[in-house]
Backbone as CSV, one residue per row, in Angstrom:
resi,resn,N_x,N_y,N_z,CA_x,CA_y,CA_z,C_x,C_y,C_z
1,PRO,99.173,174.303,-174.510,98.012,174.249,-173.598,98.216,173.567,-172.363
2,GLN,97.571,173.991,-171.045,97.772,173.353,-169.908,96.619,172.271,-169.728
3,SER,96.913,171.104,-169.049,95.949,170.096,-168.753,95.264,170.508,-167.459
4,SER,94.086,170.268,-167.174,93.303,170.608,-165.881,93.215,169.233,-165.276
5,LEU,93.874,168.139,-165.763,93.741,166.892,-164.977,94.694,166.902,-163.809
6,ALA,94.116,166.362,-162.747,94.872,166.370,-161.488,95.844,165.127,-161.647
7,LYS,97.031,165.249,-161.112,98.034,164.214,-160.847,97.894,163.551,-159.548
8,ILE,97.722,162.237,-159.608,97.485,161.373,-158.449,98.735,160.659,-158.165
9,GLU,99.360,160.722,-157.005,100.634,160.095,-156.776,100.337,159.267,-155.257
10,GLY,100.934,158.173,-155.178,100.839,157.363,-154.044,101.986,156.392,-153.813
11,LYS,102.363,156.395,-152.633,103.538,155.284,-152.286,103.003,154.545,-151.156
12,SER,103.279,153.266,-150.939,102.894,152.601,-149.897,103.844,151.456,-149.718
13,ASN,103.930,151.230,-148.458,104.685,149.775,-148.046,103.805,149.010,-147.407
14,SER,103.864,147.802,-147.471,103.098,146.686,-146.800,103.927,145.886,-146.197
15,TYR,103.208,145.524,-144.865,103.932,144.678,-144.013,102.902,143.630,-143.722
16,SER,103.406,142.284,-143.699,102.300,141.278,-143.331,102.994,140.418,-142.317
17,TRP,102.196,139.907,-141.339,102.829,139.114,-140.479,102.069,137.604,-140.414
18,SER,102.805,136.541,-140.052,102.312,135.330,-139.886,102.707,134.514,-138.782
19,ALA,102.140,133.698,-138.151,102.596,132.962,-137.025,101.855,131.598,-137.103
20,LEU,102.485,130.422,-136.845,101.927,129.300,-136.729,102.489,128.541,-135.611
21,ILE,101.511,128.079,-134.809,101.866,127.120,-133.589,101.157,125.761,-134.003
22,SER,102.034,124.665,-133.907,101.576,123.330,-134.399,101.995,122.414,-133.184
23,ASN,101.153,121.661,-132.730,101.578,120.597,-131.627,101.021,119.274,-132.106
24,LYS,101.682,118.366,-132.227,101.374,116.926,-132.597,101.754,116.049,-131.350
25,ASN,101.122,115.980,-130.299,101.516,115.493,-129.166,101.377,113.700,-129.341
26,THR,100.683,113.266,-130.236,100.772,111.740,-130.607,100.662,111.666,-131.930
27,LYS,100.882,110.579,-132.506,100.785,110.383,-134.130,99.369,110.459,-134.607
28,ASN,98.324,110.576,-133.666,96.933,110.524,-134.178,96.330,111.966,-133.647
29,ASN,97.067,112.868,-133.138,96.379,113.911,-132.436,97.182,115.280,-132.875
30,SER,96.465,116.256,-133.208,97.431,117.518,-133.555,96.355,118.726,-133.273
31,ILE,96.864,119.869,-133.022,96.487,121.160,-132.630,97.254,122.121,-133.526
32,ASN,96.643,123.182,-134.239,97.301,124.040,-134.950,96.482,125.388,-134.922
33,ILE,97.505,126.395,-134.537,96.882,127.725,-134.515,97.709,128.602,-135.404
34,ASN,96.990,129.177,-136.340,97.647,130.140,-137.400,97.081,131.507,-137.425
35,TYR,97.903,132.481,-137.466,97.628,134.028,-137.419,98.479,134.557,-138.700
36,ASN,97.591,135.234,-139.417,98.198,135.978,-140.659,97.602,137.269,-141.004
37,THR,98.296,138.150,-141.577,97.819,139.403,-142.130,98.150,139.464,-143.448
38,SER,97.285,140.257,-144.270,97.441,140.594,-145.701,96.985,141.970,-146.043
39,THR,97.443,142.559,-147.116,96.918,143.822,-147.484,96.412,143.644,-148.737
40,GLN,95.435,144.703,-149.192,95.001,144.571,-150.621,94.971,146.243,-151.011
41,GLN,95.672,146.590,-151.986,95.681,147.992,-152.492,94.357,148.203,-153.256
42,PRO,93.920,149.459,-153.221,92.720,149.905,-154.028,93.232,149.818,-155.721
43,SER,92.197,149.483,-156.478,92.380,149.601,-157.871,92.699,150.867,-158.388
44,THR,93.166,150.857,-159.555,93.226,152.331,-160.218,91.939,153.003,-160.512
45,GLN,90.870,152.156,-160.801,89.593,152.625,-161.044,88.894,153.233,-159.649
46,GLN,89.358,152.442,-158.594,88.698,152.955,-157.379,89.539,154.305,-156.807
47,LEU,90.608,154.513,-157.352,91.353,155.781,-157.128,91.148,157.026,-157.883
48,GLN,90.810,156.891,-159.029,90.655,157.983,-159.874,89.336,158.606,-159.662
49,PRO,89.450,160.055,-159.386,88.286,160.881,-159.182,87.618,161.249,-160.292
50,VAL,87.622,160.575,-161.391,87.136,161.047,-162.634,85.825,160.327,-162.848
51,PRO,84.661,160.941,-162.977,83.471,160.283,-163.231,83.274,159.550,-164.492
52,ASP,82.716,158.190,-164.205,82.570,157.285,-165.356,81.098,157.369,-165.614
53,ILE,80.969,157.870,-166.656,79.379,158.467,-167.052,78.979,157.423,-168.251
54,SER,79.641,156.310,-168.493,79.257,155.360,-169.446,77.758,154.846,-169.241
55,ASP,77.359,155.030,-168.063,75.851,154.709,-167.707,75.341,155.950,-167.067
56,PRO,74.557,156.686,-167.712,74.233,158.151,-166.975,73.333,157.976,-165.819
57,ARG,72.730,156.736,-165.705,71.871,156.588,-164.510,72.609,156.032,-163.285
58,ASN,73.954,155.610,-163.533,74.757,154.977,-162.390,76.208,155.595,-162.726
59,ILE,76.546,156.647,-161.954,77.806,157.158,-162.425,78.724,156.757,-161.096
60,PHE,80.136,156.312,-161.521,80.979,155.981,-160.623,82.300,156.922,-160.548
61,ILE,82.509,157.393,-159.199,83.625,158.446,-159.020,84.516,157.787,-158.200
62,GLY,85.904,157.615,-158.503,86.964,157.161,-157.668,87.167,158.126,-156.482
63,ASN,87.952,157.465,-155.409,88.307,158.289,-154.313,89.952,158.186,-154.216
64,PRO,90.579,159.180,-154.389,92.097,159.071,-154.214,92.593,159.056,-152.950
65,ASN,91.604,159.232,-151.909,91.967,159.157,-150.530,91.878,157.894,-150.023
66,LEU,91.561,156.668,-150.754,91.397,155.381,-150.187,92.684,154.895,-149.648
67,LYS,92.474,154.157,-148.463,93.739,153.483,-147.867,93.708,152.046,-148.256
68,ARG,94.627,151.287,-148.214,94.807,149.934,-148.531,93.904,149.123,-147.371
69,THR,93.342,148.032,-147.691,92.689,147.132,-146.808,93.573,146.197,-146.052
70,TYR,93.396,146.165,-144.907,94.430,145.242,-143.948,93.596,144.330,-143.261
71,ASN,94.056,143.034,-143.724,93.224,141.768,-143.231,94.020,140.949,-142.103
72,HIS,93.269,140.635,-140.986,93.747,139.779,-140.063,92.912,138.489,-140.006
73,SER,93.607,137.294,-139.837,93.053,136.140,-139.998,93.781,135.087,-138.909
74,LEU,92.749,134.675,-138.028,93.047,133.756,-136.886,92.335,132.260,-137.280
75,SER,93.278,131.176,-137.377,92.322,129.852,-137.635,93.014,128.913,-136.593
76,LEU,92.004,127.978,-136.161,92.398,127.005,-135.164,92.006,125.574,-135.729
77,SER,92.695,124.455,-135.524,92.226,123.233,-135.917,92.757,122.230,-135.008
78,TYR,91.815,121.231,-134.507,92.165,120.037,-133.635,91.786,118.870,-134.549
79,THR,92.839,117.706,-134.689,92.402,116.688,-135.286,92.937,115.604,-134.298
80,ASN,91.931,114.423,-134.430,92.177,113.169,-133.690,91.822,111.959,-134.463
81,ILE,92.562,111.382,-134.966,92.239,110.025,-135.824,92.666,108.930,-134.950
82,ASN,91.785,108.033,-134.657,91.945,106.633,-133.924,91.923,105.499,-135.248
83,ILE,93.105,105.132,-135.658,93.168,104.295,-136.783,92.576,102.944,-136.427
84,VAL,92.936,102.484,-135.131,92.592,101.069,-134.515,91.001,101.068,-134.487
85,LYS,90.248,102.007,-133.959,88.858,102.025,-133.867,88.234,102.580,-135.098
86,GLY,89.050,103.351,-136.073,88.222,103.886,-137.177,87.500,105.070,-136.933
87,SER,87.763,105.867,-135.980,87.058,106.960,-135.677,87.803,108.443,-135.752
88,ASN,87.219,109.294,-135.919,87.742,110.671,-136.165,87.167,111.863,-135.581
89,ILE,87.745,112.811,-135.252,87.125,114.252,-134.827,87.879,115.370,-135.467
90,PHE,87.242,116.110,-136.081,87.931,117.381,-136.528,87.166,118.650,-136.262
91,ILE,87.926,119.430,-135.558,87.421,120.845,-135.185,88.170,121.873,-135.790
92,ILE,87.558,122.840,-136.590,88.186,123.837,-137.396,87.538,125.189,-137.026
93,GLY,88.091,126.136,-136.863,87.446,127.489,-136.815,88.375,128.609,-137.183
94,SER,87.735,129.574,-137.860,88.539,130.789,-138.103,87.775,132.110,-137.951
95,TYR,88.462,133.138,-137.894,87.862,134.442,-137.585,88.669,135.459,-138.374
96,ASN,88.058,136.267,-139.322,88.741,137.207,-140.083,88.189,138.593,-139.950
97,VAL,89.141,139.624,-139.799,88.607,140.876,-139.730,89.395,141.941,-140.748
98,MET,88.603,142.764,-141.346,89.159,143.553,-142.284,89.167,145.116,-141.828
99,ASN,90.283,145.728,-141.690,90.431,147.121,-141.402,90.470,147.987,-142.744
100,ASN,90.024,149.122,-142.811,89.958,149.972,-143.923,89.544,149.330,-145.248
101,ALA,88.478,148.352,-144.899,87.930,147.668,-146.223,87.364,148.656,-147.103
102,ILE,87.501,148.387,-148.409,86.958,149.319,-149.307,85.484,148.768,-149.745
103,VAL,84.559,149.734,-149.293,83.036,149.479,-149.488,82.527,150.769,-150.341
104,TYR,81.449,150.716,-150.590,80.785,151.745,-151.684,79.726,152.554,-150.945
105,ASP,79.753,153.833,-151.089,78.656,154.686,-150.842,77.829,155.021,-151.976
106,ASN,76.477,154.681,-151.930,75.728,154.940,-153.117,74.888,156.140,-152.809
107,ILE,74.892,157.178,-153.431,74.116,158.445,-153.249,72.916,158.304,-154.251
108,ILE,71.753,158.306,-153.855,70.604,158.271,-154.736,70.087,159.669,-154.939
109,GLN,70.351,160.346,-156.088,69.969,161.687,-156.272,68.387,161.745,-156.518
110,ALA,67.804,163.080,-156.345,66.407,163.414,-156.652,65.851,162.736,-157.883
111,ASN,66.854,162.937,-159.005,66.264,162.392,-160.242,66.416,160.891,-160.494
112,GLY,66.841,160.223,-159.420,66.841,158.712,-159.512,68.337,158.294,-159.834
113,ARG,69.158,159.201,-160.245,70.426,158.689,-160.637,71.215,158.298,-159.340
114,ARG,72.196,157.284,-159.619,72.927,156.842,-158.471,74.434,157.300,-158.662
115,LEU,75.069,157.627,-157.623,76.360,158.132,-157.592,77.076,157.206,-156.722
116,THR,78.063,156.312,-157.101,78.735,155.459,-156.387,80.305,155.884,-156.215
117,THR,80.704,155.919,-154.949,82.033,156.232,-154.522,82.676,155.269,-153.570
118,PRO,83.813,154.795,-153.791,84.379,153.830,-152.881,84.961,154.526,-151.537
119,ILE,84.834,154.098,-150.491,85.098,154.528,-149.241,85.837,153.480,-148.405
120,ASN,86.562,153.745,-147.243,87.147,152.996,-146.354,86.121,152.784,-145.069
121,ALA,86.009,151.398,-144.620,85.186,151.328,-143.387,85.759,150.052,-142.615
122,ASN,85.658,150.172,-141.236,86.025,149.009,-140.510,84.809,148.168,-139.954
123,GLY,85.051,147.148,-139.563,83.964,146.264,-138.958,83.448,144.977,-139.686
124,ILE,84.183,144.703,-141.025,83.875,143.713,-141.696,84.302,142.337,-140.987
125,THR,83.734,141.463,-140.709,84.211,140.150,-140.146,83.568,138.913,-140.792
126,ASN,84.347,137.895,-140.550,83.608,136.631,-140.922,84.181,135.611,-139.691
127,LEU,83.223,134.724,-139.365,83.476,133.683,-138.418,82.941,132.361,-138.934
128,PHE,83.879,131.330,-138.950,83.325,129.994,-139.482,83.976,128.957,-138.489
129,THR,82.962,128.037,-138.242,83.426,126.755,-137.381,82.743,125.565,-137.889
130,THR,83.510,124.463,-137.687,82.827,123.193,-138.024,83.382,122.034,-137.272
131,VAL,82.597,121.234,-136.899,82.968,119.962,-136.181,82.510,118.764,-136.896
132,ASN,83.422,117.738,-137.109,83.179,116.665,-137.857,83.518,115.405,-136.939
133,PHE,82.680,114.480,-136.771,82.808,113.238,-135.951,82.378,112.046,-136.817
134,GLY,83.271,111.027,-136.951,82.851,109.739,-137.750,83.443,108.625,-136.887
135,MET,82.718,107.519,-137.108,82.924,106.245,-136.567,82.406,104.992,-137.066
136,PRO,82.971,103.979,-137.117,82.281,102.786,-137.783,81.139,102.088,-136.901
137,ILE,80.204,101.590,-137.705,79.181,100.712,-137.216,79.442,99.382,-137.683
138,LYS,79.998,98.561,-136.723,80.579,97.268,-137.228,79.238,96.237,-137.636
139,LYS,78.277,96.429,-136.727,77.039,95.367,-136.944,76.510,95.595,-138.385
140,LEU,76.430,96.821,-138.978,75.921,97.204,-140.048,76.954,97.340,-141.173
141,LYS,78.217,96.937,-140.996,79.351,97.282,-141.935,79.209,98.523,-142.683
142,SER,78.972,99.563,-141.918,78.989,100.909,-142.594,79.659,101.930,-141.478
143,ARG,79.514,103.187,-141.938,80.265,104.246,-140.988,79.103,105.260,-140.726
144,PHE,79.314,105.977,-139.571,78.439,106.928,-139.233,79.236,108.380,-139.175
145,GLY,78.763,109.264,-139.641,79.476,110.535,-139.584,78.441,111.771,-139.360
146,ILE,78.830,112.702,-138.711,78.010,113.958,-138.642,79.106,115.194,-138.647
147,ASP,78.571,116.204,-139.328,79.259,117.367,-139.537,78.311,118.576,-139.031
148,ILE,78.777,119.528,-138.184,77.989,120.473,-137.699,78.931,121.863,-137.839
149,GLY,78.285,122.870,-138.525,79.085,124.072,-138.875,78.286,125.342,-138.465
150,TYR,79.015,126.229,-138.441,78.397,127.652,-138.239,79.221,128.761,-138.993
151,ASN,78.481,129.725,-139.582,79.204,130.624,-140.392,78.374,131.928,-140.190
152,GLU,79.100,133.014,-139.876,78.527,134.336,-139.698,79.436,135.361,-140.521
153,ASN,78.743,136.163,-141.146,79.398,137.350,-141.973,78.754,138.534,-141.485
154,LYS,79.638,139.631,-141.487,79.187,140.963,-141.123,79.932,141.758,-142.191
155,SER,79.093,142.502,-143.051,79.535,143.476,-144.078,79.016,144.903,-143.899
156,ILE,79.568,145.956,-144.446,79.240,147.218,-144.314,78.933,147.784,-145.699
157,GLY,77.923,148.689,-145.948,77.611,149.297,-147.074,77.076,150.587,-146.786
158,PHE,77.177,151.594,-147.630,76.409,152.910,-147.337,75.566,153.339,-148.448
159,VAL,74.317,153.860,-147.953,73.274,154.379,-148.838,73.081,155.947,-148.538
160,ASN,73.225,156.815,-149.311,73.214,158.403,-148.970,73.963,158.497,-147.842
161,SER,75.235,158.071,-147.730,76.289,158.278,-146.687,75.838,157.794,-145.240
162,GLN,74.724,156.878,-145.061,74.221,156.315,-143.967,74.940,154.886,-143.986
163,GLU,75.512,154.390,-142.860,76.020,153.187,-142.776,75.062,152.128,-142.562
164,ASN,75.115,151.223,-143.279,74.272,149.808,-143.209,75.040,148.612,-142.914
165,GLU,74.663,147.951,-141.835,75.363,146.714,-141.545,74.640,145.513,-142.099
166,ILE,75.192,144.555,-142.753,74.624,143.486,-143.249,75.111,142.321,-142.462
167,LYS,74.202,141.464,-142.056,74.780,140.230,-141.177,73.974,138.982,-141.914
168,ASN,74.770,137.881,-142.041,74.159,136.674,-142.437,74.903,135.476,-141.951
């Protein structure tokens, strides 16, 4: 008897890059810039085009055409520590971008059943920054510190094949 199952084959090579620039111009002061990339392969479940009907109201079907996700990450940091005065400043920031990110398309059928399939999408980003400053307050024999940060995320999802952008 012949099998009606499709054979899925795939081969991929991954290349990742990394670069670091570091400058410590004094013993108390440094600047670092780091760029790196990474990849993430789709899982076997995400690739298999066989319906998972273990929950008849929520059916999952893989996508054999998925590409691997390619991540880019850039981070910057500045540090200044004054040991004599007891003060410090730290500035840190990072920006991340995902190309071919694996997201999900949820098709809501007329009977209320949901059909979920993984697909690739671009435009998923993350931005993070923080600034920290500290100094002693000698009269009070204590220390003052402040930390200010910002974080922004952008994701993408699909409902009925319509792209939805989620920002927070």
